[in-house]
C-alpha positions in Angstrom: -0.2 -13.9 16.9 -1.1 -11.3 15.2 -3.2 -7.9 16.0 -4.6 -5.1 14.2 -5.6 -2.1 16.4 -5.4 1.9 16.9 -1.8 2.7 17.6 -0.1 4.2 20.3 2.6 6.8 20.9 4.8 3.6 22.4 3.9 1.9 18.7 4.8 4.8 16.8 8.4 5.5 18.5 9.1 1.6 18.0 8.6 1.7 14.1 10.5 5.0 14.2 13.3 3.4 15.7 13.1 0.7 13.4 11.9 2.1 10.0 12.4 0.5 6.7 15.6 1.9 5.1 13.3 2.9 2.1 10.6 4.9 4.1 13.7 6.8 6.4 14.9 7.5 2.5 11.6 9.0 1.6 11.1 10.7 4.9 14.4 12.3 4.9 14.1 13.8 1.1 12.9 17.6 2.9 16.0 17.3 5.0 13.5 16.5 8.2 14.1 14.1 10.8 12.3 11.2 10.0 11.5 10.1 13.5 9.9 13.7 14.2 7.9 13.3 10.9 6.4 10.4 12.3 5.7 11.4 16.0 4.0 14.5 14.1 1.9 12.4 12.1 1.1 10.5 15.2 -0.1 13.8 16.6 -2.0 15.1 13.6 -3.7 12.0 12.5 -7.3 11.7 13.4 -7.0 7.7 12.8 -4.3 5.6 13.3 -3.6 1.7 12.6 -0.8 -0.8 13.3 0.0 -4.1 12.4 1.4 -6.1 15.4 3.3 -9.6 15.2 3.8 -11.4 18.6 3.1 -7.7 20.6 6.1 -6.4 18.0 4.7 -3.2 15.9 5.7 -3.6 12.1 3.5 -1.0 10.4 1.8 2.0 11.3 -0.5 4.2 9.3 -3.1 7.2 9.7 -4.8 9.5 7.9 -4.8 13.6 8.9 -8.1 15.3 7.8 -7.1 17.9 5.1 -10.0 20.0 3.1 -12.4 17.5 3.7 -10.2 14.6 2.1 -7.8 12.4 4.0 -4.0 12.3 3.7 -3.1 9.0 4.3 0.5 7.8 5.1 2.1 4.6 6.3 5.5 3.3 6.7 6.8 0.0 8.6 10.1 -2.0 9.7 11.7 -4.6 7.8 9.6 -6.5 9.2 6.6 -6.3 7.1 7.8 -8.3 4.3 7.3 -11.2 6.6 3.8 -10.6 7.4 2.5 -9.7 4.1 -1.0 -11.7 4.3 -1.7 -9.8 7.6 -0.6 -6.7 6.4 -2.9 -7.0 3.2 -5.6 -8.3 5.0 -5.8 -5.4 7.7 -4.6 -2.7 5.4 -7.9 -3.2 3.0 -10.2 -3.1 6.1 -9.1 0.3 7.5 -8.7 1.6 4.2 -12.4 1.1 3.6 -13.4 2.5 6.9 -11.2 5.7 6.0 -13.0 5.9 2.9 -16.4 6.1 4.7 -15.2 9.1 6.5 -13.2 11.0 4.1 -14.6 10.0 0.5 -11.2 10.3 -0.8 -7.8 9.4 0.6 -4.6 11.0 -1.0 -0.8 11.8 -0.9 2.1 11.8 -2.6 4.8 8.5 -2.6 8.3 8.9 -3.5 9.3 7.3 -6.5 12.0 5.8 -5.0 10.0 3.8 -2.8 8.9 0.5 -5.3 7.3 -1.3 -2.4 5.1 1.3 -1.0 3.7 2.1 -4.6 3.2 -1.8 -5.2 1.3 -1.8 -2.0 -0.7 1.2 -3.0 -1.7 -0.4 -6.3 -2.8 -3.2 -4.5 -5.0 -1.9 -2.4 -6.5 -0.1 -5.1 -5.1 3.3 -5.3 -5.0 5.3 -8.7 -1.3 6.3 -9.4 -1.3 9.4 -10.8 0.5 12.5 -12.1 4.3 12.8 -11.3 5.1 16.0 -9.2 8.2 17.6 -8.7 9.3 18.6 -5.0 12.7 19.9 -3.8 14.0 18.2 -7.0 12.8 15.0 -6.1 9.8 13.2 -8.1 6.9 11.8 -6.2 3.8 10.6 -7.6 0.0 12.0 -6.3 -1.9 9.2 -5.6 -5.7 8.8 -4.6 -8.6 6.4 -4.2 -12.4 7.1 -3.5 -15.5 9.3 -4.6 -15.7 12.8 -3.0 -18.2 13.3 -0.7 -20.2 15.6 -2.8 -20.2 13.1 -5.6 -21.1 10.5 -3.1 -24.6 12.5 -2.5 -25.5 13.1 -6.0 -25.8 9.0 -6.4 
């Protein structure tokens, strides 16, 4: 049975313990512990969402308020490949809700995580300029319209 809901600390811990290799590699690029980064993301996120199948989380994402916009992040287990339809449907709903709150959702994505980039494109994000950070290449991505521009419309 599928479920999409707000995430709990237990969900975040499960995902961290069962993280997809590409997500683990991306989070470890700054020589930081990927598990602590996921838990810190859980603590800092104003909104969290988790995809669950048969009571087992397979995907988690959040949005951290930053200068009026939302810094979005998402990671998953190897099982997310088996639940594409649910993932895409629920992600689209969640992103639409977050856009109403923040206007713009943005962050960086590691160029070595092609599944993540494909998901972002499918969700309608624009993949922008290449950014080098600690000798690693990322792409800036974003979606939405700044709140100040929304008020002019």
